[in-house]
HTML snippet that shows the backbone in 3Dmol.js (N, CA, C, O; Angstrom):
<script src="https://3Dmol.org/build/3Dmol-min.js"></script>
<div id="view" style="width:600px;height:400px;position:relative"></div>
<script>
const pdb = `
ATOM      1  N   MET A   1       0.817  -1.103   0.047  1.00  0.00           N
ATOM      2  CA  MET A   1      -0.017   0.004   0.041  1.00  0.00           C
ATOM      3  C   MET A   1       0.880   1.120   0.117  1.00  0.00           C
ATOM      4  O   MET A   1       1.866   1.102   0.853  1.00  0.00           O
ATOM      5  N   ARG A   2       0.525   2.250  -0.738  1.00  0.00           N
ATOM      6  CA  ARG A   2       1.259   3.371  -0.725  1.00  0.00           C
ATOM      7  C   ARG A   2       0.169   4.736  -0.621  1.00  0.00           C
ATOM      8  O   ARG A   2      -0.763   4.905  -1.407  1.00  0.00           O
ATOM      9  N   MET A   3       0.444   5.480   0.307  1.00  0.00           N
ATOM     10  CA  MET A   3      -0.392   6.627   0.504  1.00  0.00           C
ATOM     11  C   MET A   3       0.212   7.789   0.391  1.00  0.00           C
ATOM     12  O   MET A   3       1.326   7.822   0.913  1.00  0.00           O
ATOM     13  N   ARG A   4      -0.254   9.023  -0.258  1.00  0.00           N
ATOM     14  CA  ARG A   4       0.265  10.235  -0.302  1.00  0.00           C
ATOM     15  C   ARG A   4      -0.182  11.185   1.013  1.00  0.00           C
ATOM     16  O   ARG A   4      -1.341  11.176   1.428  1.00  0.00           O
ATOM     17  N   VAL A   5       0.677  11.850   1.501  1.00  0.00           N
ATOM     18  CA  VAL A   5       0.167  12.659   2.615  1.00  0.00           C
ATOM     19  C   VAL A   5      -0.003  13.974   2.049  1.00  0.00           C
ATOM     20  O   VAL A   5       0.887  14.637   1.517  1.00  0.00           O
ATOM     21  N   ASP A   6      -1.401  14.356   2.224  1.00  0.00           N
ATOM     22  CA  ASP A   6      -2.009  15.495   1.588  1.00  0.00           C
ATOM     23  C   ASP A   6      -1.776  16.848   2.434  1.00  0.00           C
ATOM     24  O   ASP A   6      -1.382  17.896   1.923  1.00  0.00           O
ATOM     25  N   ARG A   7      -2.050  16.691   3.680  1.00  0.00           N
ATOM     26  CA  ARG A   7      -1.985  17.697   4.534  1.00  0.00           C
ATOM     27  C   ARG A   7      -2.180  17.171   5.943  1.00  0.00           C
ATOM     28  O   ARG A   7      -2.759  16.112   6.187  1.00  0.00           O
ATOM     29  N   ARG A   8      -1.651  17.990   6.868  1.00  0.00           N
ATOM     30  CA  ARG A   8      -1.848  17.783   8.424  1.00  0.00           C
ATOM     31  C   ARG A   8      -3.292  17.839   8.831  1.00  0.00           C
ATOM     32  O   ARG A   8      -4.140  18.323   8.082  1.00  0.00           O
ATOM     33  N   ASP A   9      -3.529  17.426   9.820  1.00  0.00           N
ATOM     34  CA  ASP A   9      -4.979  17.304  10.444  1.00  0.00           C
ATOM     35  C   ASP A   9      -5.023  18.044  11.760  1.00  0.00           C
ATOM     36  O   ASP A   9      -4.524  17.625  12.805  1.00  0.00           O
ATOM     37  N   PRO A  10      -5.815  19.440  11.575  1.00  0.00           N
ATOM     38  CA  PRO A  10      -5.698  20.235  12.824  1.00  0.00           C
ATOM     39  C   PRO A  10      -6.769  19.537  13.736  1.00  0.00           C
ATOM     40  O   PRO A  10      -7.791  19.015  13.293  1.00  0.00           O
ATOM     41  N   ARG A  11      -6.426  19.588  15.024  1.00  0.00           N
ATOM     42  CA  ARG A  11      -7.337  18.952  16.021  1.00  0.00           C
ATOM     43  C   ARG A  11      -8.290  19.816  16.653  1.00  0.00           C
ATOM     44  O   ARG A  11      -7.996  20.986  16.895  1.00  0.00           O
ATOM     45  N   CYS A  12      -9.468  19.306  16.954  1.00  0.00           N
ATOM     46  CA  CYS A  12     -10.623  20.097  17.758  1.00  0.00           C
ATOM     47  C   CYS A  12     -10.640  19.471  19.066  1.00  0.00           C
ATOM     48  O   CYS A  12      -9.914  18.554  19.449  1.00  0.00           O
ATOM     49  N   VAL A  13     -11.700  20.169  19.811  1.00  0.00           N
ATOM     50  CA  VAL A  13     -11.759  19.733  21.162  1.00  0.00           C
ATOM     51  C   VAL A  13     -12.180  18.401  21.499  1.00  0.00           C
ATOM     52  O   VAL A  13     -12.056  18.074  22.679  1.00  0.00           O
ATOM     53  N   ILE A  14     -12.684  17.516  20.631  1.00  0.00           N
ATOM     54  CA  ILE A  14     -13.196  16.310  20.766  1.00  0.00           C
ATOM     55  C   ILE A  14     -12.010  15.365  21.238  1.00  0.00           C
ATOM     56  O   ILE A  14     -12.245  14.334  21.868  1.00  0.00           O
ATOM     57  N   VAL A  15     -10.882  15.719  20.945  1.00  0.00           N
ATOM     58  CA  VAL A  15      -9.807  14.767  21.577  1.00  0.00           C
ATOM     59  C   VAL A  15      -9.565  14.891  23.038  1.00  0.00           C
ATOM     60  O   VAL A  15      -8.824  14.142  23.675  1.00  0.00           O
ATOM     61  N   THR A  16     -10.257  15.912  23.538  1.00  0.00           N
ATOM     62  CA  THR A  16     -10.213  15.983  24.982  1.00  0.00           C
ATOM     63  C   THR A  16     -11.446  15.204  25.702  1.00  0.00           C
ATOM     64  O   THR A  16     -11.535  15.280  26.928  1.00  0.00           O
ATOM     65  N   MET A  17     -12.242  14.578  25.078  1.00  0.00           N
ATOM     66  CA  MET A  17     -13.445  13.978  25.711  1.00  0.00           C
ATOM     67  C   MET A  17     -13.146  12.614  25.886  1.00  0.00           C
ATOM     68  O   MET A  17     -12.568  11.954  25.022  1.00  0.00           O
ATOM     69  N   ASP A  18     -13.584  12.083  27.167  1.00  0.00           N
ATOM     70  CA  ASP A  18     -13.711  10.711  27.426  1.00  0.00           C
ATOM     71  C   ASP A  18     -14.971  10.106  26.644  1.00  0.00           C
ATOM     72  O   ASP A  18     -16.055  10.634  26.892  1.00  0.00           O
ATOM     73  N   LEU A  19     -14.939   9.142  25.804  1.00  0.00           N
ATOM     74  CA  LEU A  19     -15.965   8.578  25.260  1.00  0.00           C
ATOM     75  C   LEU A  19     -17.001   7.993  26.119  1.00  0.00           C
ATOM     76  O   LEU A  19     -18.184   7.953  25.780  1.00  0.00           O
ATOM     77  N   HIS A  20     -16.528   7.511  27.298  1.00  0.00           N
ATOM     78  CA  HIS A  20     -17.660   6.774  28.206  1.00  0.00           C
ATOM     79  C   HIS A  20     -18.270   7.843  29.098  1.00  0.00           C
ATOM     80  O   HIS A  20     -19.466   7.814  29.387  1.00  0.00           O
ATOM     81  N   THR A  21     -17.481   8.742  29.513  1.00  0.00           N
ATOM     82  CA  THR A  21     -18.004   9.598  30.578  1.00  0.00           C
ATOM     83  C   THR A  21     -18.413  10.984  30.053  1.00  0.00           C
ATOM     84  O   THR A  21     -19.285  11.599  30.666  1.00  0.00           O
ATOM     85  N   GLY A  22     -17.838  11.521  28.952  1.00  0.00           N
ATOM     86  CA  GLY A  22     -18.129  12.771  28.421  1.00  0.00           C
ATOM     87  C   GLY A  22     -17.365  13.683  29.109  1.00  0.00           C
ATOM     88  O   GLY A  22     -17.631  14.844  28.798  1.00  0.00           O
ATOM     89  N   GLN A  23     -16.431  13.541  30.009  1.00  0.00           N
ATOM     90  CA  GLN A  23     -15.665  14.442  30.897  1.00  0.00           C
ATOM     91  C   GLN A  23     -14.524  14.888  29.900  1.00  0.00           C
ATOM     92  O   GLN A  23     -14.049  14.161  29.027  1.00  0.00           O
ATOM     93  N   ARG A  24     -14.157  16.192  30.161  1.00  0.00           N
ATOM     94  CA  ARG A  24     -13.034  16.626  29.275  1.00  0.00           C
ATOM     95  C   ARG A  24     -11.741  16.744  30.036  1.00  0.00           C
ATOM     96  O   ARG A  24     -11.673  16.855  31.260  1.00  0.00           O
ATOM     97  N   GLU A  25     -10.803  16.714  29.271  1.00  0.00           N
ATOM     98  CA  GLU A  25      -9.376  16.776  29.810  1.00  0.00           C
ATOM     99  C   GLU A  25      -8.535  17.715  28.990  1.00  0.00           C
ATOM    100  O   GLU A  25      -7.681  17.269  28.224  1.00  0.00           O
ATOM    101  N   PRO A  26      -8.742  18.938  29.122  1.00  0.00           N
ATOM    102  CA  PRO A  26      -8.051  20.093  28.174  1.00  0.00           C
ATOM    103  C   PRO A  26      -6.592  19.935  28.042  1.00  0.00           C
ATOM    104  O   PRO A  26      -5.951  20.410  27.105  1.00  0.00           O
ATOM    105  N   VAL A  27      -6.045  19.191  29.098  1.00  0.00           N
ATOM    106  CA  VAL A  27      -4.401  19.289  28.935  1.00  0.00           C
ATOM    107  C   VAL A  27      -4.042  18.447  27.715  1.00  0.00           C
ATOM    108  O   VAL A  27      -2.945  18.620  27.184  1.00  0.00           O
ATOM    109  N   ILE A  28      -4.868  17.580  27.257  1.00  0.00           N
ATOM    110  CA  ILE A  28      -4.584  16.747  25.900  1.00  0.00           C
ATOM    111  C   ILE A  28      -4.482  17.766  24.721  1.00  0.00           C
ATOM    112  O   ILE A  28      -3.517  17.662  23.964  1.00  0.00           O
ATOM    113  N   LEU A  29      -5.335  18.664  24.530  1.00  0.00           N
ATOM    114  CA  LEU A  29      -5.298  19.662  23.511  1.00  0.00           C
ATOM    115  C   LEU A  29      -4.299  20.652  23.638  1.00  0.00           C
ATOM    116  O   LEU A  29      -3.779  21.159  22.645  1.00  0.00           O
ATOM    117  N   ARG A  30      -3.969  20.989  24.901  1.00  0.00           N
ATOM    118  CA  ARG A  30      -2.795  21.932  25.073  1.00  0.00           C
ATOM    119  C   ARG A  30      -1.543  21.186  24.782  1.00  0.00           C
ATOM    120  O   ARG A  30      -0.632  21.806  24.234  1.00  0.00           O
ATOM    121  N   HIS A  31      -1.366  19.782  25.114  1.00  0.00           N
ATOM    122  CA  HIS A  31      -0.152  19.299  24.703  1.00  0.00           C
ATOM    123  C   HIS A  31      -0.123  19.034  23.223  1.00  0.00           C
ATOM    124  O   HIS A  31       0.988  18.958  22.697  1.00  0.00           O
ATOM    125  N   ILE A  32      -1.159  18.888  22.511  1.00  0.00           N
ATOM    126  CA  ILE A  32      -1.178  18.556  20.935  1.00  0.00           C
ATOM    127  C   ILE A  32      -0.622  19.984  20.398  1.00  0.00           C
ATOM    128  O   ILE A  32       0.317  20.068  19.606  1.00  0.00           O
ATOM    129  N   ALA A  33      -1.360  21.156  20.960  1.00  0.00           N
ATOM    130  CA  ALA A  33      -0.908  22.479  20.509  1.00  0.00           C
ATOM    131  C   ALA A  33       0.529  22.880  20.711  1.00  0.00           C
ATOM    132  O   ALA A  33       1.114  23.536  19.849  1.00  0.00           O
ATOM    133  N   ARG A  34       1.110  22.502  21.828  1.00  0.00           N
ATOM    134  CA  ARG A  34       2.494  22.873  22.113  1.00  0.00           C
ATOM    135  C   ARG A  34       3.421  21.982  21.471  1.00  0.00           C
ATOM    136  O   ARG A  34       4.426  22.476  20.960  1.00  0.00           O
ATOM    137  N   ARG A  35       3.221  20.673  21.420  1.00  0.00           N
ATOM    138  CA  ARG A  35       4.239  19.919  20.940  1.00  0.00           C
ATOM    139  C   ARG A  35       3.978  19.399  19.376  1.00  0.00           C
ATOM    140  O   ARG A  35       4.886  18.836  18.764  1.00  0.00           O
ATOM    141  N   ARG A  36       2.724  19.619  18.804  1.00  0.00           N
ATOM    142  CA  ARG A  36       2.489  19.226  17.356  1.00  0.00           C
ATOM    143  C   ARG A  36       1.975  20.362  16.567  1.00  0.00           C
ATOM    144  O   ARG A  36       1.422  20.117  15.495  1.00  0.00           O
ATOM    145  N   GLY A  37       2.094  21.529  16.963  1.00  0.00           N
ATOM    146  CA  GLY A  37       1.655  22.723  16.426  1.00  0.00           C
ATOM    147  C   GLY A  37       0.175  22.659  16.002  1.00  0.00           C
ATOM    148  O   GLY A  37      -0.316  23.168  14.995  1.00  0.00           O
ATOM    149  N   GLY A  38      -0.466  21.914  16.990  1.00  0.00           N
ATOM    150  CA  GLY A  38      -2.036  21.822  16.844  1.00  0.00           C
ATOM    151  C   GLY A  38      -2.654  20.724  16.064  1.00  0.00           C
ATOM    152  O   GLY A  38      -3.863  20.514  15.963  1.00  0.00           O
ATOM    153  N   CYS A  39      -1.589  19.976  15.467  1.00  0.00           N
ATOM    154  CA  CYS A  39      -2.079  18.685  14.555  1.00  0.00           C
ATOM    155  C   CYS A  39      -1.581  17.547  15.085  1.00  0.00           C
ATOM    156  O   CYS A  39      -0.509  17.513  15.689  1.00  0.00           O
ATOM    157  N   ALA A  40      -2.398  16.458  14.875  1.00  0.00           N
ATOM    158  CA  ALA A  40      -2.285  15.052  15.485  1.00  0.00           C
ATOM    159  C   ALA A  40      -2.544  14.014  14.613  1.00  0.00           C
ATOM    160  O   ALA A  40      -2.720  12.870  15.032  1.00  0.00           O
ATOM    161  N   GLY A  41      -2.588  14.320  13.354  1.00  0.00           N
ATOM    162  CA  GLY A  41      -2.905  13.349  12.306  1.00  0.00           C
ATOM    163  C   GLY A  41      -2.729  13.931  10.798  1.00  0.00           C
ATOM    164  O   GLY A  41      -2.388  15.100  10.622  1.00  0.00           O
ATOM    165  N   ILE A  42      -2.961  13.117   9.817  1.00  0.00           N
ATOM    166  CA  ILE A  42      -2.894  13.677   8.504  1.00  0.00           C
ATOM    167  C   ILE A  42      -4.025  13.135   7.534  1.00  0.00           C
ATOM    168  O   ILE A  42      -4.645  12.088   7.715  1.00  0.00           O
ATOM    169  N   TYR A  43      -4.166  13.860   6.662  1.00  0.00           N
ATOM    170  CA  TYR A  43      -5.168  13.527   5.592  1.00  0.00           C
ATOM    171  C   TYR A  43      -4.260  12.886   4.470  1.00  0.00           C
ATOM    172  O   TYR A  43      -3.123  13.306   4.254  1.00  0.00           O
ATOM    173  N   GLY A  44      -4.794  11.914   3.816  1.00  0.00           N
ATOM    174  CA  GLY A  44      -3.926  11.360   2.733  1.00  0.00           C
ATOM    175  C   GLY A  44      -4.651  10.856   1.547  1.00  0.00           C
ATOM    176  O   GLY A  44      -5.870  10.832   1.712  1.00  0.00           O
ATOM    177  N   SER A  45      -4.274  10.489   0.514  1.00  0.00           N
ATOM    178  CA  SER A  45      -4.873   9.754  -0.660  1.00  0.00           C
ATOM    179  C   SER A  45      -4.182   8.576  -0.960  1.00  0.00           C
ATOM    180  O   SER A  45      -2.952   8.530  -0.989  1.00  0.00           O
ATOM    181  N   THR A  46      -4.990   7.515  -1.210  1.00  0.00           N
ATOM    182  CA  THR A  46      -4.296   6.326  -1.697  1.00  0.00           C
ATOM    183  C   THR A  46      -3.582   6.413  -3.103  1.00  0.00           C
ATOM    184  O   THR A  46      -4.129   6.915  -4.085  1.00  0.00           O
ATOM    185  N   VAL A  47      -2.362   5.901  -3.108  1.00  0.00           N
ATOM    186  CA  VAL A  47      -1.598   5.993  -4.339  1.00  0.00           C
ATOM    187  C   VAL A  47      -1.569   4.612  -5.045  1.00  0.00           C
ATOM    188  O   VAL A  47      -1.699   4.489  -6.263  1.00  0.00           O
ATOM    189  N   THR A  48      -1.377   3.528  -4.135  1.00  0.00           N
ATOM    190  CA  THR A  48      -1.375   2.217  -4.613  1.00  0.00           C
ATOM    191  C   THR A  48      -2.087   1.460  -3.474  1.00  0.00           C
ATOM    192  O   THR A  48      -1.680   1.350  -2.317  1.00  0.00           O
ATOM    193  N   PRO A  49      -3.248   0.945  -4.016  1.00  0.00           N
ATOM    194  CA  PRO A  49      -4.088   0.144  -2.846  1.00  0.00           C
ATOM    195  C   PRO A  49      -3.276  -1.289  -2.341  1.00  0.00           C
ATOM    196  O   PRO A  49      -2.503  -1.890  -3.087  1.00  0.00           O
ATOM    197  N   GLY A  50      -3.552  -1.665  -1.123  1.00  0.00           N
ATOM    198  CA  GLY A  50      -2.953  -2.623  -0.700  1.00  0.00           C
ATOM    199  C   GLY A  50      -3.717  -2.785   0.708  1.00  0.00           C
ATOM    200  O   GLY A  50      -4.575  -2.020   1.150  1.00  0.00           O
ATOM    201  N   ARG A  51      -3.189  -4.014   1.347  1.00  0.00           N
ATOM    202  CA  ARG A  51      -3.564  -4.374   2.476  1.00  0.00           C
ATOM    203  C   ARG A  51      -2.642  -3.891   3.660  1.00  0.00           C
ATOM    204  O   ARG A  51      -1.419  -3.963   3.541  1.00  0.00           O
ATOM    205  N   VAL A  52      -3.199  -3.425   4.739  1.00  0.00           N
ATOM    206  CA  VAL A  52      -2.341  -2.913   5.893  1.00  0.00           C
ATOM    207  C   VAL A  52      -2.917  -3.623   7.154  1.00  0.00           C
ATOM    208  O   VAL A  52      -4.120  -3.698   7.407  1.00  0.00           O
ATOM    209  N   ALA A  53      -1.849  -4.165   7.960  1.00  0.00           N
ATOM    210  CA  ALA A  53      -2.157  -4.945   9.078  1.00  0.00           C
ATOM    211  C   ALA A  53      -1.488  -4.449  10.272  1.00  0.00           C
ATOM    212  O   ALA A  53      -0.492  -3.736  10.143  1.00  0.00           O
ATOM    213  N   VAL A  54      -1.967  -4.778  11.491  1.00  0.00           N
ATOM    214  CA  VAL A  54      -1.262  -4.388  12.646  1.00  0.00           C
ATOM    215  C   VAL A  54       0.105  -5.031  12.625  1.00  0.00           C
ATOM    216  O   VAL A  54       0.252  -6.219  12.338  1.00  0.00           O
ATOM    217  N   GLY A  55       1.022  -4.288  12.910  1.00  0.00           N
ATOM    218  CA  GLY A  55       2.484  -4.771  13.011  1.00  0.00           C
ATOM    219  C   GLY A  55       3.264  -4.687  11.729  1.00  0.00           C
ATOM    220  O   GLY A  55       4.444  -5.036  11.685  1.00  0.00           O
ATOM    221  N   ASP A  56       2.662  -4.260  10.763  1.00  0.00           N
ATOM    222  CA  ASP A  56       3.338  -3.842   9.348  1.00  0.00           C
ATOM    223  C   ASP A  56       4.281  -2.730   9.550  1.00  0.00           C
ATOM    224  O   ASP A  56       4.028  -1.761  10.266  1.00  0.00           O
ATOM    225  N   ALA A  57       5.337  -2.892   8.920  1.00  0.00           N
ATOM    226  CA  ALA A  57       6.393  -1.756   8.994  1.00  0.00           C
ATOM    227  C   ALA A  57       5.787  -0.495   8.158  1.00  0.00           C
ATOM    228  O   ALA A  57       4.963  -0.677   7.261  1.00  0.00           O
ATOM    229  N   VAL A  58       6.177   0.567   8.458  1.00  0.00           N
ATOM    230  CA  VAL A  58       5.849   1.963   7.864  1.00  0.00           C
ATOM    231  C   VAL A  58       7.119   2.566   7.499  1.00  0.00           C
ATOM    232  O   VAL A  58       8.037   2.644   8.315  1.00  0.00           O
ATOM    233  N   VAL A  59       7.231   3.082   6.071  1.00  0.00           N
ATOM    234  CA  VAL A  59       8.217   3.745   5.837  1.00  0.00           C
ATOM    235  C   VAL A  59       7.746   5.079   5.396  1.00  0.00           C
ATOM    236  O   VAL A  59       6.656   5.022   4.827  1.00  0.00           O
ATOM    237  N   LEU A  60       8.282   6.314   5.503  1.00  0.00           N
ATOM    238  CA  LEU A  60       8.042   7.622   5.199  1.00  0.00           C
ATOM    239  C   LEU A  60       9.131   7.973   4.144  1.00  0.00           C
ATOM    240  O   LEU A  60      10.331   8.145   4.353  1.00  0.00           O
ATOM    241  N   GLU A  61       8.448   8.042   2.953  1.00  0.00           N
ATOM    242  CA  GLU A  61       9.456   8.534   1.728  1.00  0.00           C
ATOM    243  C   GLU A  61       9.342  10.029   1.442  1.00  0.00           C
ATOM    244  O   GLU A  61       8.247  10.591   1.439  1.00  0.00           O
ATOM    245  N   THR A  62      10.394  10.613   1.221  1.00  0.00           N
ATOM    246  CA  THR A  62      10.085  12.161   0.770  1.00  0.00           C
ATOM    247  C   THR A  62      10.681  12.348  -0.628  1.00  0.00           C
ATOM    248  O   THR A  62      11.614  11.724  -1.134  1.00  0.00           O
ATOM    249  N   SER A  63       9.940  13.346  -1.147  1.00  0.00           N
ATOM    250  CA  SER A  63      10.387  13.569  -2.607  1.00  0.00           C
ATOM    251  C   SER A  63      10.075  15.182  -2.748  1.00  0.00           C
ATOM    252  O   SER A  63       8.924  15.534  -3.005  1.00  0.00           O
ATOM    253  N   GLY A  64      11.014  16.051  -2.591  1.00  0.00           N
ATOM    254  CA  GLY A  64      10.874  17.360  -2.517  1.00  0.00           C
ATOM    255  C   GLY A  64      10.182  17.673  -1.425  1.00  0.00           C
ATOM    256  O   GLY A  64      10.549  17.352  -0.294  1.00  0.00           O
ATOM    257  N   SER A  65       9.077  18.355  -1.695  1.00  0.00           N
ATOM    258  CA  SER A  65       8.225  18.799  -0.430  1.00  0.00           C
ATOM    259  C   SER A  65       7.012  18.005  -0.204  1.00  0.00           C
ATOM    260  O   SER A  65       6.067  18.455   0.445  1.00  0.00           O
ATOM    261  N   SER A  66       7.017  16.610  -0.824  1.00  0.00           N
ATOM    262  CA  SER A  66       5.939  15.828  -0.714  1.00  0.00           C
ATOM    263  C   SER A  66       6.307  14.439  -0.043  1.00  0.00           C
ATOM    264  O   SER A  66       7.432  14.001  -0.286  1.00  0.00           O
ATOM    265  N   TYR A  67       5.467  13.705   0.776  1.00  0.00           N
ATOM    266  CA  TYR A  67       5.674  12.600   1.589  1.00  0.00           C
ATOM    267  C   TYR A  67       4.768  11.460   1.058  1.00  0.00           C
ATOM    268  O   TYR A  67       3.633  11.745   0.679  1.00  0.00           O
ATOM    269  N   GLU A  68       5.167  10.319   1.018  1.00  0.00           N
ATOM    270  CA  GLU A  68       4.342   9.065   0.896  1.00  0.00           C
ATOM    271  C   GLU A  68       4.631   8.078   2.002  1.00  0.00           C
ATOM    272  O   GLU A  68       5.750   8.030   2.512  1.00  0.00           O
ATOM    273  N   ILE A  69       3.577   7.239   2.405  1.00  0.00           N
ATOM    274  CA  ILE A  69       3.752   6.290   3.301  1.00  0.00           C
ATOM    275  C   ILE A  69       3.633   5.078   2.639  1.00  0.00           C
ATOM    276  O   ILE A  69       2.734   4.894   1.817  1.00  0.00           O
ATOM    277  N   ILE A  70       4.584   4.101   2.964  1.00  0.00           N
ATOM    278  CA  ILE A  70       4.610   2.742   2.295  1.00  0.00           C
ATOM    279  C   ILE A  70       4.616   1.770   3.471  1.00  0.00           C
ATOM    280  O   ILE A  70       5.395   1.813   4.423  1.00  0.00           O
ATOM    281  N   THR A  71       3.534   0.796   3.249  1.00  0.00           N
ATOM    282  CA  THR A  71       3.561  -0.381   4.154  1.00  0.00           C
ATOM    283  C   THR A  71       3.818  -1.647   3.434  1.00  0.00           C
ATOM    284  O   THR A  71       3.870  -2.710   4.053  1.00  0.00           O
TER     285      THR A  71
END
`;
const viewer = $3Dmol.createViewer("view");
viewer.addModel(pdb, "pdb");
viewer.setStyle({}, {cartoon: {color: "spectrum"}});
viewer.zoomTo();
viewer.render();
</script>
């Protein structure tokens, strides 16, 4: 599988909420803002389809200003 990284994913407050209790923990979003520039994921597009499984190796390839993830 090969995936192109299109852009970073800015986080919203939902990452601060416990799914079971609904309680918020704002320290999580502050940590993401401080350490990750407010982003905690990526948006990407499939370049070459394939199967991905837990434990697969992941390789990040750079080409100029673009990135691809290969598993």
